[in-house]
N, CA, C and O atoms as a Maestro MAE file, in Angstrom:
{
 s_m_m2io_version
 :::
 2.0.0
}

f_m_ct {
 s_m_title
 :::
 protein
 m_atom[316] {
  # First column is atom index #
  i_m_mmod_type
  r_m_x_coord
  r_m_y_coord
  r_m_z_coord
  i_m_residue_number
  s_m_chain_name
  s_m_pdb_residue_name
  s_m_pdb_atom_name
  i_m_atomic_number
  :::
  1 25 -64.273 89.064 67.748 1 A "MET " " N  " 7
  2 3 -63.406 87.819 67.940 1 A "MET " " CA " 6
  3 2 -62.540 87.778 66.834 1 A "MET " " C  " 6
  4 15 -61.849 86.760 66.821 1 A "MET " " O  " 8
  5 25 -62.346 88.586 65.864 2 A "ALA " " N  " 7
  6 3 -61.621 88.368 64.709 2 A "ALA " " CA " 6
  7 2 -60.119 88.124 64.936 2 A "ALA " " C  " 6
  8 15 -59.505 87.691 63.961 2 A "ALA " " O  " 8
  9 25 -59.388 88.350 66.150 3 A "GLY " " N  " 7
  10 3 -58.219 88.243 66.438 3 A "GLY " " CA " 6
  11 2 -58.100 87.035 67.330 3 A "GLY " " C  " 6
  12 15 -56.946 86.908 67.741 3 A "GLY " " O  " 8
  13 25 -58.860 86.190 67.720 4 A "LYS " " N  " 7
  14 3 -58.984 84.950 68.363 4 A "LYS " " CA " 6
  15 2 -58.185 83.987 67.265 4 A "LYS " " C  " 6
  16 15 -58.557 83.793 66.108 4 A "LYS " " O  " 8
  17 25 -56.986 83.424 67.906 5 A "LYS " " N  " 7
  18 3 -56.357 82.258 67.266 5 A "LYS " " CA " 6
  19 2 -57.159 81.014 67.467 5 A "LYS " " C  " 6
  20 15 -57.734 80.740 68.521 5 A "LYS " " O  " 8
  21 25 -57.159 80.243 66.338 6 A "ALA " " N  " 7
  22 3 -58.040 78.772 66.238 6 A "ALA " " CA " 6
  23 2 -56.804 77.885 67.095 6 A "ALA " " C  " 6
  24 15 -55.576 77.966 67.116 6 A "ALA " " O  " 8
  25 25 -57.678 77.122 67.688 7 A "LEU " " N  " 7
  26 3 -57.069 75.899 68.507 7 A "LEU " " CA " 6
  27 2 -56.661 74.924 67.308 7 A "LEU " " C  " 6
  28 15 -57.062 74.859 66.146 7 A "LEU " " O  " 8
  29 25 -55.659 74.150 68.065 8 A "SER " " N  " 7
  30 3 -55.045 72.990 67.272 8 A "SER " " CA " 6
  31 2 -56.314 71.675 67.460 8 A "SER " " C  " 6
  32 15 -57.107 71.683 68.401 8 A "SER " " O  " 8
  33 25 -56.302 70.741 66.519 9 A "PHE " " N  " 7
  34 3 -57.248 69.775 66.657 9 A "PHE " " CA " 6
  35 2 -57.238 68.946 67.947 9 A "PHE " " C  " 6
  36 15 -58.234 68.477 68.499 9 A "PHE " " O  " 8
  37 25 -55.830 68.824 68.386 10 A "GLU " " N  " 7
  38 3 -55.706 68.292 69.770 10 A "GLU " " CA " 6
  39 2 -56.096 68.864 70.899 10 A "GLU " " C  " 6
  40 15 -56.505 68.185 71.841 10 A "GLU " " O  " 8
  41 25 -56.008 70.339 70.945 11 A "ASP " " N  " 7
  42 3 -56.410 71.158 71.912 11 A "ASP " " CA " 6
  43 2 -58.033 71.387 71.997 11 A "ASP " " C  " 6
  44 15 -58.647 71.536 73.053 11 A "ASP " " O  " 8
  45 25 -58.610 71.386 70.689 12 A "SER " " N  " 7
  46 3 -60.045 71.293 70.834 12 A "SER " " CA " 6
  47 2 -60.597 70.148 71.092 12 A "SER " " C  " 6
  48 15 -61.732 70.166 71.569 12 A "SER " " O  " 8
  49 25 -59.941 68.885 70.845 13 A "LEU " " N  " 7
  50 3 -60.587 67.609 71.334 13 A "LEU " " CA " 6
  51 2 -60.392 67.529 72.812 13 A "LEU " " C  " 6
  52 15 -61.312 67.086 73.501 13 A "LEU " " O  " 8
  53 25 -59.272 67.919 73.358 14 A "ALA " " N  " 7
  54 3 -59.221 68.100 74.744 14 A "ALA " " CA " 6
  55 2 -60.195 68.944 75.532 14 A "ALA " " C  " 6
  56 15 -60.766 68.620 76.573 14 A "ALA " " O  " 8
  57 25 -60.290 70.076 74.867 15 A "GLN " " N  " 7
  58 3 -61.273 70.908 75.436 15 A "GLN " " CA " 6
  59 2 -62.805 70.161 75.562 15 A "GLN " " C  " 6
  60 15 -63.519 70.133 76.565 15 A "GLN " " O  " 8
  61 25 -63.036 69.655 74.426 16 A "LEU " " N  " 7
  62 3 -64.337 69.074 74.358 16 A "LEU " " CA " 6
  63 2 -64.551 67.760 75.231 16 A "LEU " " C  " 6
  64 15 -65.680 67.413 75.579 16 A "LEU " " O  " 8
  65 25 -63.443 67.072 75.555 17 A "GLU " " N  " 7
  66 3 -63.528 66.237 76.502 17 A "GLU " " CA " 6
  67 2 -63.849 66.429 77.689 17 A "GLU " " C  " 6
  68 15 -64.557 65.639 78.314 17 A "GLU " " O  " 8
  69 25 -63.276 67.734 78.271 18 A "GLN " " N  " 7
  70 3 -63.376 68.117 79.500 18 A "GLN " " CA " 6
  71 2 -64.953 68.842 79.615 18 A "GLN " " C  " 6
  72 15 -65.528 68.905 80.701 18 A "GLN " " O  " 8
  73 25 -65.391 69.228 78.698 19 A "LEU " " N  " 7
  74 3 -66.925 69.761 78.607 19 A "LEU " " CA " 6
  75 2 -67.745 68.542 78.680 19 A "LEU " " C  " 6
  76 15 -68.718 68.559 79.433 19 A "LEU " " O  " 8
  77 25 -67.487 67.520 78.017 20 A "VAL " " N  " 7
  78 3 -68.368 66.220 78.086 20 A "VAL " " CA " 6
  79 2 -68.287 65.814 79.572 20 A "VAL " " C  " 6
  80 15 -69.355 65.617 80.152 20 A "VAL " " O  " 8
  81 25 -67.007 65.653 80.317 21 A "GLU " " N  " 7
  82 3 -67.033 65.305 81.811 21 A "GLU " " CA " 6
  83 2 -67.759 66.151 82.631 21 A "GLU " " C  " 6
  84 15 -68.463 65.694 83.532 21 A "GLU " " O  " 8
  85 25 -67.651 67.476 82.387 22 A "ARG " " N  " 7
  86 3 -68.438 68.408 83.224 22 A "ARG " " CA " 6
  87 2 -69.999 68.350 83.045 22 A "ARG " " C  " 6
  88 15 -70.759 68.506 84.000 22 A "ARG " " O  " 8
  89 25 -70.369 68.148 81.943 23 A "LEU " " N  " 7
  90 3 -71.871 67.781 81.651 23 A "LEU " " CA " 6
  91 2 -72.377 66.450 82.063 23 A "LEU " " C  " 6
  92 15 -73.532 66.269 82.447 23 A "LEU " " O  " 8
  93 25 -71.481 65.534 81.972 24 A "GLU " " N  " 7
  94 3 -71.905 64.027 82.395 24 A "GLU " " CA " 6
  95 2 -72.016 64.221 84.048 24 A "GLU " " C  " 6
  96 15 -72.927 63.623 84.622 24 A "GLU " " O  " 8
  97 25 -71.286 64.881 84.661 25 A "SER " " N  " 7
  98 3 -71.249 65.068 86.121 25 A "SER " " CA " 6
  99 2 -72.730 65.163 86.843 25 A "SER " " C  " 6
  100 15 -73.093 64.606 87.879 25 A "SER " " O  " 8
  101 25 -73.467 66.039 85.979 26 A "GLY " " N  " 7
  102 3 -74.936 66.204 86.308 26 A "GLY " " CA " 6
  103 2 -74.952 67.399 87.346 26 A "GLY " " C  " 6
  104 15 -76.021 67.853 87.757 26 A "GLY " " O  " 8
  105 25 -73.689 67.906 87.766 27 A "GLU " " N  " 7
  106 3 -73.792 68.919 89.025 27 A "GLU " " CA " 6
  107 2 -73.782 70.281 88.436 27 A "GLU " " C  " 6
  108 15 -73.652 71.200 89.244 27 A "GLU " " O  " 8
  109 25 -73.896 70.591 87.156 28 A "LEU " " N  " 7
  110 3 -73.863 71.963 86.820 28 A "LEU " " CA " 6
  111 2 -75.308 72.580 86.740 28 A "LEU " " C  " 6
  112 15 -76.256 72.004 86.206 28 A "LEU " " O  " 8
  113 25 -75.354 73.595 87.225 29 A "PRO " " N  " 7
  114 3 -76.741 74.568 86.839 29 A "PRO " " CA " 6
  115 2 -77.061 74.484 85.583 29 A "PRO " " C  " 6
  116 15 -76.170 74.457 84.734 29 A "PRO " " O  " 8
  117 25 -78.346 74.429 85.253 30 A "LEU " " N  " 7
  118 3 -78.881 74.565 83.992 30 A "LEU " " CA " 6
  119 2 -78.244 75.449 82.783 30 A "LEU " " C  " 6
  120 15 -77.933 74.995 81.682 30 A "LEU " " O  " 8
  121 25 -78.102 76.898 83.236 31 A "GLU " " N  " 7
  122 3 -77.428 77.786 82.805 31 A "GLU " " CA " 6
  123 2 -75.966 77.574 82.220 31 A "GLU " " C  " 6
  124 15 -75.644 77.962 81.097 31 A "GLU " " O  " 8
  125 25 -75.098 76.903 83.116 32 A "GLU " " N  " 7
  126 3 -73.923 76.607 82.842 32 A "GLU " " CA " 6
  127 2 -73.837 75.434 82.008 32 A "GLU " " C  " 6
  128 15 -72.893 75.341 81.224 32 A "GLU " " O  " 8
  129 25 -74.653 74.585 82.077 33 A "ALA " " N  " 7
  130 3 -74.596 73.249 81.424 33 A "ALA " " CA " 6
  131 2 -74.925 73.725 79.651 33 A "ALA " " C  " 6
  132 15 -74.402 73.234 78.651 33 A "ALA " " O  " 8
  133 25 -75.902 74.768 79.725 34 A "LEU " " N  " 7
  134 3 -76.303 75.348 78.165 34 A "LEU " " CA " 6
  135 2 -75.074 75.791 77.509 34 A "LEU " " C  " 6
  136 15 -74.679 75.440 76.397 34 A "LEU " " O  " 8
  137 25 -74.386 76.785 78.505 35 A "VAL " " N  " 7
  138 3 -73.302 77.282 77.914 35 A "VAL " " CA " 6
  139 2 -72.194 76.337 77.471 35 A "VAL " " C  " 6
  140 15 -71.580 76.480 76.414 35 A "VAL " " O  " 8
  141 25 -71.990 75.409 78.308 36 A "ASP " " N  " 7
  142 3 -70.912 74.191 78.012 36 A "ASP " " CA " 6
  143 2 -71.338 73.465 76.778 36 A "ASP " " C  " 6
  144 15 -70.501 73.285 75.894 36 A "ASP " " O  " 8
  145 25 -72.772 72.958 76.612 37 A "PHE " " N  " 7
  146 3 -73.242 72.612 75.680 37 A "PHE " " CA " 6
  147 2 -73.096 73.223 74.270 37 A "PHE " " C  " 6
  148 15 -72.886 72.594 73.233 37 A "PHE " " O  " 8
  149 25 -73.224 74.381 74.390 38 A "GLU " " N  " 7
  150 3 -72.865 75.399 72.976 38 A "GLU " " CA " 6
  151 2 -71.497 75.240 72.674 38 A "GLU " " C  " 6
  152 15 -71.209 75.009 71.500 38 A "GLU " " O  " 8
  153 25 -70.532 75.328 73.582 39 A "LYS " " N  " 7
  154 3 -69.224 75.481 73.397 39 A "LYS " " CA " 6
  155 2 -68.761 73.968 72.779 39 A "LYS " " C  " 6
  156 15 -67.903 73.852 71.904 39 A "LYS " " O  " 8
  157 25 -69.468 72.863 73.377 40 A "GLY " " N  " 7
  158 3 -69.275 71.608 72.802 40 A "GLY " " CA " 6
  159 2 -69.582 71.635 71.425 40 A "GLY " " C  " 6
  160 15 -68.746 71.217 70.625 40 A "GLY " " O  " 8
  161 25 -70.707 72.086 71.029 41 A "VAL " " N  " 7
  162 3 -71.306 72.063 69.767 41 A "VAL " " CA " 6
  163 2 -70.195 72.592 68.837 41 A "VAL " " C  " 6
  164 15 -69.647 71.892 67.986 41 A "VAL " " O  " 8
  165 25 -69.909 73.897 69.077 42 A "LYS " " N  " 7
  166 3 -68.789 74.742 68.352 42 A "LYS " " CA " 6
  167 2 -67.397 73.992 68.231 42 A "LYS " " C  " 6
  168 15 -66.729 74.069 67.200 42 A "LYS " " O  " 8
  169 25 -67.020 73.310 69.268 43 A "LEU " " N  " 7
  170 3 -65.773 72.503 69.063 43 A "LEU " " CA " 6
  171 2 -65.882 71.314 68.322 43 A "LEU " " C  " 6
  172 15 -64.980 70.793 67.666 43 A "LEU " " O  " 8
  173 25 -67.155 70.869 68.476 44 A "THR " " N  " 7
  174 3 -67.159 69.581 67.400 44 A "THR " " CA " 6
  175 2 -67.281 69.893 66.051 44 A "THR " " C  " 6
  176 15 -66.734 69.255 65.152 44 A "THR " " O  " 8
  177 25 -68.037 70.927 65.889 45 A "ARG " " N  " 7
  178 3 -68.016 71.463 64.215 45 A "ARG " " CA " 6
  179 2 -66.468 71.931 63.907 45 A "ARG " " C  " 6
  180 15 -65.966 71.755 62.797 45 A "ARG " " O  " 8
  181 25 -65.874 72.449 64.827 46 A "GLU " " N  " 7
  182 3 -64.257 72.890 64.434 46 A "GLU " " CA " 6
  183 2 -63.654 71.458 64.130 46 A "GLU " " C  " 6
  184 15 -63.064 71.226 63.075 46 A "GLU " " O  " 8
  185 25 -63.824 70.591 65.041 47 A "CYS " " N  " 7
  186 3 -62.928 69.461 64.838 47 A "CYS " " CA " 6
  187 2 -63.375 68.625 63.742 47 A "CYS " " C  " 6
  188 15 -62.548 67.833 63.289 47 A "CYS " " O  " 8
  189 25 -64.680 68.662 63.171 48 A "GLN " " N  " 7
  190 3 -65.079 67.988 61.990 48 A "GLN " " CA " 6
  191 2 -64.455 68.625 60.753 48 A "GLN " " C  " 6
  192 15 -63.929 67.940 59.877 48 A "GLN " " O  " 8
  193 25 -64.532 70.022 60.705 49 A "GLN " " N  " 7
  194 3 -63.922 70.796 59.753 49 A "GLN " " CA " 6
  195 2 -62.279 70.321 59.450 49 A "GLN " " C  " 6
  196 15 -61.764 69.979 58.385 49 A "GLN " " O  " 8
  197 25 -61.758 70.430 60.647 50 A "LYS " " N  " 7
  198 3 -60.314 70.129 60.522 50 A "LYS " " CA " 6
  199 2 -60.108 68.702 60.077 50 A "LYS " " C  " 6
  200 15 -59.199 68.512 59.269 50 A "LYS " " O  " 8
  201 25 -60.885 67.582 60.523 51 A "LEU " " N  " 7
  202 3 -60.742 66.304 60.055 51 A "LEU " " CA " 6
  203 2 -60.997 66.432 58.427 51 A "LEU " " C  " 6
  204 15 -60.201 66.038 57.574 51 A "LEU " " O  " 8
  205 25 -62.298 67.078 58.163 52 A "GLN " " N  " 7
  206 3 -62.346 67.066 56.625 52 A "GLN " " CA " 6
  207 2 -61.266 67.637 55.657 52 A "GLN " " C  " 6
  208 15 -60.941 67.114 54.592 52 A "GLN " " O  " 8
  209 25 -60.782 68.731 56.156 53 A "ALA " " N  " 7
  210 3 -59.519 69.281 55.639 53 A "ALA " " CA " 6
  211 2 -58.527 68.338 55.544 53 A "ALA " " C  " 6
  212 15 -58.101 68.062 54.423 53 A "ALA " " O  " 8
  213 25 -57.995 67.691 56.701 54 A "ALA " " N  " 7
  214 3 -57.090 66.904 56.530 54 A "ALA " " CA " 6
  215 2 -57.347 65.667 55.691 54 A "ALA " " C  " 6
  216 15 -56.390 65.175 55.094 54 A "ALA " " O  " 8
  217 25 -58.551 65.118 55.589 55 A "GLU " " N  " 7
  218 3 -58.859 64.060 54.509 55 A "GLU " " CA " 6
  219 2 -58.783 64.429 53.177 55 A "GLU " " C  " 6
  220 15 -58.407 63.615 52.333 55 A "GLU " " O  " 8
  221 25 -59.185 65.883 52.811 56 A "GLN " " N  " 7
  222 3 -58.823 66.264 51.601 56 A "GLN " " CA " 6
  223 2 -57.287 66.422 51.163 56 A "GLN " " C  " 6
  224 15 -56.876 66.207 50.023 56 A "GLN " " O  " 8
  225 25 -56.619 66.772 52.092 57 A "LYS " " N  " 7
  226 3 -55.239 66.937 51.805 57 A "LYS " " CA " 6
  227 2 -54.608 65.551 51.203 57 A "LYS " " C  " 6
  228 15 -53.863 65.433 50.231 57 A "LYS " " O  " 8
  229 25 -55.130 64.534 52.073 58 A "VAL " " N  " 7
  230 3 -54.628 63.167 52.061 58 A "VAL " " CA " 6
  231 2 -54.967 62.712 50.720 58 A "VAL " " C  " 6
  232 15 -54.125 62.136 50.031 58 A "VAL " " O  " 8
  233 25 -56.331 62.968 50.247 59 A "LYS " " N  " 7
  234 3 -56.869 62.475 48.801 59 A "LYS " " CA " 6
  235 2 -56.089 63.320 47.665 59 A "LYS " " C  " 6
  236 15 -55.944 62.852 46.536 59 A "LYS " " O  " 8
  237 25 -55.620 64.528 48.011 60 A "ILE " " N  " 7
  238 3 -54.856 65.055 46.894 60 A "ILE " " CA " 6
  239 2 -53.501 64.592 46.902 60 A "ILE " " C  " 6
  240 15 -52.870 64.529 45.846 60 A "ILE " " O  " 8
  241 25 -52.976 64.250 48.046 61 A "LEU " " N  " 7
  242 3 -51.495 63.776 48.084 61 A "LEU " " CA " 6
  243 2 -51.590 62.155 47.218 61 A "LEU " " C  " 6
  244 15 -50.680 61.759 46.490 61 A "LEU " " O  " 8
  245 25 -52.552 61.565 47.414 62 A "LEU " " N  " 7
  246 3 -52.871 60.211 46.725 62 A "LEU " " CA " 6
  247 2 -53.097 60.206 45.405 62 A "LEU " " C  " 6
  248 15 -52.972 59.189 44.723 62 A "LEU " " O  " 8
  249 25 -53.489 61.481 44.888 63 A "GLU " " N  " 7
  250 3 -54.052 61.616 43.398 63 A "GLU " " CA " 6
  251 2 -52.743 61.320 42.548 63 A "GLU " " C  " 6
  252 15 -51.639 61.833 42.733 63 A "GLU " " O  " 8
  253 25 -53.095 60.376 41.565 64 A "ARG " " N  " 7
  254 3 -52.083 60.178 40.640 64 A "ARG " " CA " 6
  255 2 -52.663 60.099 39.276 64 A "ARG " " C  " 6
  256 15 -53.657 59.397 39.089 64 A "ARG " " O  " 8
  257 25 -52.075 60.818 38.236 65 A "ASN " " N  " 7
  258 3 -52.447 60.976 37.018 65 A "ASN " " CA " 6
  259 2 -54.083 61.235 36.884 65 A "ASN " " C  " 6
  260 15 -54.809 60.631 36.094 65 A "ASN " " O  " 8
  261 25 -54.483 62.192 37.757 66 A "GLY " " N  " 7
  262 3 -55.764 62.625 37.632 66 A "GLY " " CA " 6
  263 2 -56.898 61.861 38.243 66 A "GLY " " C  " 6
  264 15 -58.063 62.244 38.353 66 A "GLY " " O  " 8
  265 25 -56.308 60.569 38.674 67 A "GLU " " N  " 7
  266 3 -57.197 59.669 39.518 67 A "GLU " " CA " 6
  267 2 -56.865 59.455 40.907 67 A "GLU " " C  " 6
  268 15 -55.658 59.442 41.150 67 A "GLU " " O  " 8
  269 25 -57.616 59.293 41.826 68 A "ILE " " N  " 7
  270 3 -57.271 58.984 43.210 68 A "ILE " " CA " 6
  271 2 -57.442 57.474 43.515 68 A "ILE " " C  " 6
  272 15 -58.441 56.765 43.399 68 A "ILE " " O  " 8
  273 25 -56.219 57.188 43.926 69 A "SER " " N  " 7
  274 3 -56.054 55.628 44.188 69 A "SER " " CA " 6
  275 2 -56.144 55.496 45.647 69 A "SER " " C  " 6
  276 15 -55.131 55.719 46.310 69 A "SER " " O  " 8
  277 25 -57.349 55.127 46.280 70 A "GLU " " N  " 7
  278 3 -57.331 54.955 47.539 70 A "GLU " " CA " 6
  279 2 -56.743 53.788 48.160 70 A "GLU " " C  " 6
  280 15 -57.002 52.645 47.784 70 A "GLU " " O  " 8
  281 25 -55.851 54.102 49.233 71 A "GLN " " N  " 7
  282 3 -55.116 52.935 49.900 71 A "GLN " " CA " 6
  283 2 -55.402 52.629 51.235 71 A "GLN " " C  " 6
  284 15 -55.428 53.553 52.047 71 A "GLN " " O  " 8
  285 25 -55.625 51.461 51.599 72 A "PRO " " N  " 7
  286 3 -55.788 51.325 53.048 72 A "PRO " " CA " 6
  287 2 -54.578 51.502 53.760 72 A "PRO " " C  " 6
  288 15 -53.437 51.209 53.403 72 A "PRO " " O  " 8
  289 25 -55.047 52.120 55.017 73 A "PHE " " N  " 7
  290 3 -53.997 52.678 56.086 73 A "PHE " " CA " 6
  291 2 -53.500 51.470 56.705 73 A "PHE " " C  " 6
  292 15 -54.145 50.519 57.146 73 A "PHE " " O  " 8
  293 25 -52.093 51.681 56.662 74 A "GLU " " N  " 7
  294 3 -51.612 50.276 57.520 74 A "GLU " " CA " 6
  295 2 -50.660 50.958 58.368 74 A "GLU " " C  " 6
  296 15 -49.738 51.717 58.066 74 A "GLU " " O  " 8
  297 25 -51.159 50.437 59.752 75 A "ASP " " N  " 7
  298 3 -50.437 51.109 61.091 75 A "ASP " " CA " 6
  299 2 -49.351 50.271 61.302 75 A "ASP " " C  " 6
  300 15 -49.517 49.094 61.623 75 A "ASP " " O  " 8
  301 25 -48.147 50.818 61.135 76 A "PRO " " N  " 7
  302 3 -46.763 50.205 61.408 76 A "PRO " " CA " 6
  303 2 -46.733 49.592 62.879 76 A "PRO " " C  " 6
  304 15 -46.099 48.554 63.073 76 A "PRO " " O  " 8
  305 25 -47.469 50.276 64.002 77 A "ASP " " N  " 7
  306 3 -47.425 49.646 65.235 77 A "ASP " " CA " 6
  307 2 -48.278 48.281 65.379 77 A "ASP " " C  " 6
  308 15 -48.181 47.636 66.423 77 A "ASP " " O  " 8
  309 25 -49.035 47.884 64.425 78 A "SER " " N  " 7
  310 3 -49.999 46.942 64.481 78 A "SER " " CA " 6
  311 2 -49.556 45.606 64.300 78 A "SER " " C  " 6
  312 15 -50.276 44.615 64.420 78 A "SER " " O  " 8
  313 25 -48.112 45.607 63.949 79 A "GLU " " N  " 7
  314 3 -47.300 44.313 63.510 79 A "GLU " " CA " 6
  315 2 -46.875 43.825 64.980 79 A "GLU " " C  " 6
  316 15 -46.199 42.806 65.121 79 A "GLU " " O  " 8
  :::
 }
 m_bond[315] {
  # First column is bond index #
  i_m_from
  i_m_to
  i_m_order
  :::
  1 1 2 1
  2 2 3 1
  3 3 4 2
  4 3 5 1
  5 5 6 1
  6 6 7 1
  7 7 8 2
  8 7 9 1
  9 9 10 1
  10 10 11 1
  11 11 12 2
  12 11 13 1
  13 13 14 1
  14 14 15 1
  15 15 16 2
  16 15 17 1
  17 17 18 1
  18 18 19 1
  19 19 20 2
  20 19 21 1
  21 21 22 1
  22 22 23 1
  23 23 24 2
  24 23 25 1
  25 25 26 1
  26 26 27 1
  27 27 28 2
  28 27 29 1
  29 29 30 1
  30 30 31 1
  31 31 32 2
  32 31 33 1
  33 33 34 1
  34 34 35 1
  35 35 36 2
  36 35 37 1
  37 37 38 1
  38 38 39 1
  39 39 40 2
  40 39 41 1
  41 41 42 1
  42 42 43 1
  43 43 44 2
  44 43 45 1
  45 45 46 1
  46 46 47 1
  47 47 48 2
  48 47 49 1
  49 49 50 1
  50 50 51 1
  51 51 52 2
  52 51 53 1
  53 53 54 1
  54 54 55 1
  55 55 56 2
  56 55 57 1
  57 57 58 1
  58 58 59 1
  59 59 60 2
  60 59 61 1
  61 61 62 1
  62 62 63 1
  63 63 64 2
  64 63 65 1
  65 65 66 1
  66 66 67 1
  67 67 68 2
  68 67 69 1
  69 69 70 1
  70 70 71 1
  71 71 72 2
  72 71 73 1
  73 73 74 1
  74 74 75 1
  75 75 76 2
  76 75 77 1
  77 77 78 1
  78 78 79 1
  79 79 80 2
  80 79 81 1
  81 81 82 1
  82 82 83 1
  83 83 84 2
  84 83 85 1
  85 85 86 1
  86 86 87 1
  87 87 88 2
  88 87 89 1
  89 89 90 1
  90 90 91 1
  91 91 92 2
  92 91 93 1
  93 93 94 1
  94 94 95 1
  95 95 96 2
  96 95 97 1
  97 97 98 1
  98 98 99 1
  99 99 100 2
  100 99 101 1
  101 101 102 1
  102 102 103 1
  103 103 104 2
  104 103 105 1
  105 105 106 1
  106 106 107 1
  107 107 108 2
  108 107 109 1
  109 109 110 1
  110 110 111 1
  111 111 112 2
  112 111 113 1
  113 113 114 1
  114 114 115 1
  115 115 116 2
  116 115 117 1
  117 117 118 1
  118 118 119 1
  119 119 120 2
  120 119 121 1
  121 121 122 1
  122 122 123 1
  123 123 124 2
  124 123 125 1
  125 125 126 1
  126 126 127 1
  127 127 128 2
  128 127 129 1
  129 129 130 1
  130 130 131 1
  131 131 132 2
  132 131 133 1
  133 133 134 1
  134 134 135 1
  135 135 136 2
  136 135 137 1
  137 137 138 1
  138 138 139 1
  139 139 140 2
  140 139 141 1
  141 141 142 1
  142 142 143 1
  143 143 144 2
  144 143 145 1
  145 145 146 1
  146 146 147 1
  147 147 148 2
  148 147 149 1
  149 149 150 1
  150 150 151 1
  151 151 152 2
  152 151 153 1
  153 153 154 1
  154 154 155 1
  155 155 156 2
  156 155 157 1
  157 157 158 1
  158 158 159 1
  159 159 160 2
  160 159 161 1
  161 161 162 1
  162 162 163 1
  163 163 164 2
  164 163 165 1
  165 165 166 1
  166 166 167 1
  167 167 168 2
  168 167 169 1
  169 169 170 1
  170 170 171 1
  171 171 172 2
  172 171 173 1
  173 173 174 1
  174 174 175 1
  175 175 176 2
  176 175 177 1
  177 177 178 1
  178 178 179 1
  179 179 180 2
  180 179 181 1
  181 181 182 1
  182 182 183 1
  183 183 184 2
  184 183 185 1
  185 185 186 1
  186 186 187 1
  187 187 188 2
  188 187 189 1
  189 189 190 1
  190 190 191 1
  191 191 192 2
  192 191 193 1
  193 193 194 1
  194 194 195 1
  195 195 196 2
  196 195 197 1
  197 197 198 1
  198 198 199 1
  199 199 200 2
  200 199 201 1
  201 201 202 1
  202 202 203 1
  203 203 204 2
  204 203 205 1
  205 205 206 1
  206 206 207 1
  207 207 208 2
  208 207 209 1
  209 209 210 1
  210 210 211 1
  211 211 212 2
  212 211 213 1
  213 213 214 1
  214 214 215 1
  215 215 216 2
  216 215 217 1
  217 217 218 1
  218 218 219 1
  219 219 220 2
  220 219 221 1
  221 221 222 1
  222 222 223 1
  223 223 224 2
  224 223 225 1
  225 225 226 1
  226 226 227 1
  227 227 228 2
  228 227 229 1
  229 229 230 1
  230 230 231 1
  231 231 232 2
  232 231 233 1
  233 233 234 1
  234 234 235 1
  235 235 236 2
  236 235 237 1
  237 237 238 1
  238 238 239 1
  239 239 240 2
  240 239 241 1
  241 241 242 1
  242 242 243 1
  243 243 244 2
  244 243 245 1
  245 245 246 1
  246 246 247 1
  247 247 248 2
  248 247 249 1
  249 249 250 1
  250 250 251 1
  251 251 252 2
  252 251 253 1
  253 253 254 1
  254 254 255 1
  255 255 256 2
  256 255 257 1
  257 257 258 1
  258 258 259 1
  259 259 260 2
  260 259 261 1
  261 261 262 1
  262 262 263 1
  263 263 264 2
  264 263 265 1
  265 265 266 1
  266 266 267 1
  267 267 268 2
  268 267 269 1
  269 269 270 1
  270 270 271 1
  271 271 272 2
  272 271 273 1
  273 273 274 1
  274 274 275 1
  275 275 276 2
  276 275 277 1
  277 277 278 1
  278 278 279 1
  279 279 280 2
  280 279 281 1
  281 281 282 1
  282 282 283 1
  283 283 284 2
  284 283 285 1
  285 285 286 1
  286 286 287 1
  287 287 288 2
  288 287 289 1
  289 289 290 1
  290 290 291 1
  291 291 292 2
  292 291 293 1
  293 293 294 1
  294 294 295 1
  295 295 296 2
  296 295 297 1
  297 297 298 1
  298 298 299 1
  299 299 300 2
  300 299 301 1
  301 301 302 1
  302 302 303 1
  303 303 304 2
  304 303 305 1
  305 305 306 1
  306 306 307 1
  307 307 308 2
  308 307 309 1
  309 309 310 1
  310 310 311 1
  311 311 312 2
  312 311 313 1
  313 313 314 1
  314 314 315 1
  315 315 316 2
  :::
 }
}
């Protein structure tokens, strides 16, 4: 599977949501539910890695003079 292209965060999250809906329906045979659960765990880990990478990039961008100055996120849409 070396040639398999990685999904974007948004695509991974969308697939994870679909898997959760299928699993919550309770109508899958056990074997299919286990396969979907395994895919869900993999997608969850991929999403977590992508979020951690994004967080690290933000910290690097906020670093000034060798120190990280954490600043609260201000949502421009909240006003």
